[in-house]
C-alpha positions in Angstrom: -79.0 -54.1 -123.0 -80.8 -55.3 -120.0 -83.4 -52.9 -118.7 -83.3 -54.0 -115.1 -80.6 -55.4 -112.8 -81.1 -58.7 -111.1 -81.0 -56.9 -107.7 -84.5 -55.9 -106.4 -86.5 -59.0 -107.1 -85.1 -61.4 -104.6 -86.2 -59.8 -101.3 -84.1 -59.5 -98.1 -82.6 -62.6 -96.6 -84.4 -63.7 -93.5 -82.7 -62.9 -90.1 -82.6 -66.6 -89.2 -80.8 -67.7 -92.4 -78.6 -64.7 -93.5 -75.0 -65.7 -94.0 -71.7 -64.1 -95.1 -72.3 -65.6 -98.5 -75.7 -63.9 -98.7 -74.0 -60.6 -98.1 -71.4 -61.3 -100.7 -74.1 -62.2 -103.2 -75.9 -59.0 -102.5 -72.7 -57.0 -102.9 -72.0 -58.8 -106.2 -75.6 -57.9 -107.3 -75.0 -54.3 -106.3 -71.8 -54.1 -108.4 -73.6 -55.6 -111.4 -76.3 -53.0 -111.2 -73.7 -50.2 -110.9 -72.0 -51.6 -114.0 -75.3 -51.5 -115.9 -76.0 -48.0 -114.8 -72.6 -46.9 -116.0 -73.1 -48.7 -119.4 -76.4 -46.8 -119.9 -74.7 -43.5 -119.0 -72.1 -44.3 -121.6 -74.8 -44.6 -124.1 -76.1 -41.1 -123.3 -72.6 -39.8 -123.4 -72.1 -41.3 -126.9 -75.2 -39.3 -128.1 -73.7 -35.9 -128.1 -73.3 -35.9 -124.4 -77.0 -36.0 -123.8 -77.9 -36.4 -120.1 -81.0 -37.4 -118.2 -82.9 -34.0 -118.7 -81.9 -32.5 -122.0 -84.9 -32.1 -124.5 -85.2 -34.6 -127.3 -87.1 -32.3 -129.6 -86.0 -29.3 -131.5 -87.4 -25.8 -131.3 -90.2 -26.7 -133.7 -91.2 -29.7 -131.6 -89.8 -32.3 -133.9 -87.6 -35.2 -132.7 -83.9 -34.2 -132.7 -82.1 -35.5 -135.8 -78.6 -35.3 -134.2 -79.3 -38.1 -131.7 -80.9 -41.5 -131.7 -84.0 -40.5 -129.7 -85.1 -44.1 -129.2 -81.7 -45.2 -127.8 -81.6 -42.2 -125.5 -85.1 -42.8 -124.1 -84.3 -46.5 -123.6 -81.1 -45.6 -121.7 -82.8 -43.0 -119.5 -85.6 -45.5 -118.7 -83.0 -48.2 -117.9 -81.1 -45.8 -115.6 -84.2 -44.9 -113.6 -85.1 -48.6 -113.2 -81.6 -49.6 -112.3 -81.2 -46.7 -109.7 -84.4 -48.0 -108.0 -82.9 -51.5 -108.0 -79.6 -50.1 -106.6 -81.4 -48.4 -103.8 -83.3 -51.6 -102.9 -80.2 -53.8 -103.0 -78.3 -51.3 -100.9 -81.1 -51.5 -98.3 -80.8 -55.3 -98.4 -77.1 -55.2 -97.9 -77.5 -52.9 -94.9 -80.2 -55.1 -93.3 -78.2 -58.3 -93.9 -75.0 -56.7 -92.3 -77.1 -55.5 -89.4 -78.5 -59.1 -88.9 -75.1 -60.6 -89.1 -73.7 -58.2 -86.5 -76.7 -58.6 -84.2 -76.3 -62.4 -84.4 -72.5 -62.2 -83.7 -73.3 -60.1 -80.6 -75.8 -62.6 -79.4 -73.4 -65.5 -80.0 -70.6 -63.6 -78.1 -73.0 -63.0 -75.2 -74.1 -66.7 -75.2 -70.5 -67.8 -75.3 -69.5 -65.5 -72.4 -72.5 -66.7 -70.4 -71.6 -70.3 -71.0 -67.9 -69.7 -70.2 -68.9 -67.9 -67.0 -71.3 -70.7 -66.0 -68.7 -73.4 -66.7 -66.1 -71.5 -64.7 -68.6 -71.2 -61.8 -69.4 -74.9 -62.0 -65.7 -75.8 -62.1 -65.1 -73.4 -59.1 -67.9 -75.0 -57.2 -66.6 -78.4 -58.0 -63.1 -77.5 -56.7 -64.6 -75.9 -53.6 -66.5 -79.1 -52.9 -63.4 -81.1 -53.5 -61.4 -79.0 -51.0 -64.2 -78.9 -48.4 -63.5 -78.5 -45.6 -60.8 -75.9 -46.4 -57.3 -77.0 -45.2 -55.2 -74.6 -43.1 -51.4 -74.4 -43.6 -50.5 -71.9 -40.9 -51.7 -70.5 -37.6 -51.6 -67.2 -35.8 -50.1 -67.6 -32.3 -49.7 -63.9 -31.3 -51.1 -60.5 -32.2 -49.8 -57.0 -31.2 -52.4 -54.5 -30.3 -52.7 -51.7 -32.9 -50.9 -53.6 -35.5 -52.1 -54.1 -39.1 -53.0 -57.7 -38.3 -55.1 -56.5 -35.3 -56.8 -53.8 -37.4 -57.6 -56.4 -40.1 -59.4 -58.5 -37.4 -56.9 -61.4 -37.1 -57.1 -63.3 -33.8 -54.8 -65.7 -31.9 -55.5 -69.3 -33.0 -56.9 -68.3 -36.4 -56.0 -71.0 -38.8 -54.9 -69.5 -42.2 -56.4 -71.1 -45.3 -55.4 -68.4 -47.8 -52.9 -65.6 -47.5 -53.0 -63.5 -50.7 -51.8 -66.0 -53.3 -50.5 -68.5 -50.8 -52.7 -71.6 -50.1 -52.4 -75.2 -49.0 -51.5 -76.2 -52.6 -48.4 -74.0 -52.9 -47.3 -73.3 -49.3 -43.8 -74.6 -48.6 -42.5 -72.4 -45.7 -43.2 -69.1 -43.9 -41.0 -67.5 -46.4 -43.8 -67.7 -48.9 -46.0 -65.5 -46.7 -43.0 -63.2 -46.0 -42.5 -62.7 -49.7 -46.2 -61.8 -50.3 -46.1 -59.4 -47.4 -42.9 -57.6 -48.7 -44.5 -57.2 -52.2 -47.8 -56.0 -50.9 -46.9 -53.1 -48.6 -49.8 -50.7 -48.6 -52.0 -53.0 -50.6 -55.0 -55.0 -49.4 -54.5 -58.8 -49.2 -57.3 -61.3 -49.0 -56.8 -63.5 -46.0 -59.1 -66.5 -45.3 -59.0 -68.1 -41.9 -60.9 -70.7 -40.0 -62.0 -69.5 -36.5 -63.9 -71.9 -34.3 -64.9 -74.0 -37.3 -66.1 -71.1 -39.4 -64.4 -69.8 -42.4 -63.9 -66.0 -42.5 -62.6 -63.6 -45.2 -60.4 -60.7 -43.9 -58.6 -57.8 -45.7 -55.1 -57.2 -44.4 -53.0 -54.3 -45.4 -49.3 -54.8 -44.6 -47.9 -51.4 -43.5 -45.3 -49.8 -41.3 -46.5 -49.1 -37.8 -45.1 -48.4 -34.3 -43.9 -52.0 -33.9 -41.7 -54.4 -35.8 -42.5 -55.7 -39.3 -45.4 -55.0 -41.6 -48.0 -57.2 -39.9 -47.5 -57.2 -36.1 -48.4 -60.8 -35.6 -46.6 -64.1 -35.4 -47.5 -67.0 -37.7 -46.4 -70.6 -37.4 -46.8 -73.5 -39.8 -49.5 -76.0 -39.0 -48.3 -79.4 -37.6 -49.1 -82.0 -40.2 
């Protein structure tokens, strides 16, 4: 019967090298120690059900004759040692799992940062490729007090973006009309070029005293 498990002598895996297989090895070690503890308790049970604390001498102070005193003492000693090993290996398992989780979080954070940076770089590249922004429609009239007027649109503003509509997908004014109909009461991002400067406006299509949901007239740009 082994007196000590293999568990406590190895030391904790280092944070920089701990792997899933390290954790699996520690768990295997823990299970081996638990099996040895059980085997030693079985030895005690076989000796008249003697536990960890029952006296091994009779009333006169002589070693008990009904149990194998040497075997009981050895089993008790093994159990104490193995329980210490078990406590140590459990701490190692906990530390290894903590290190793995911390490293996973760091990796996720790095991956997210890299993905964000890549998306930003791609976006900047696309912006540079489309610069200067191309307009696909133009405002040629505005009604006072209308949603378009309240949003800050002005006559001769050249529309670069109208909600989801841009130079890439614009086919006809029906595209803008569809966006407006589906966005009543919701803010739309509208980008315009005014006297060479690109402006971002927020337009909320809504019912008002006049006709339609915008109160402005938009015409396609002549290409």
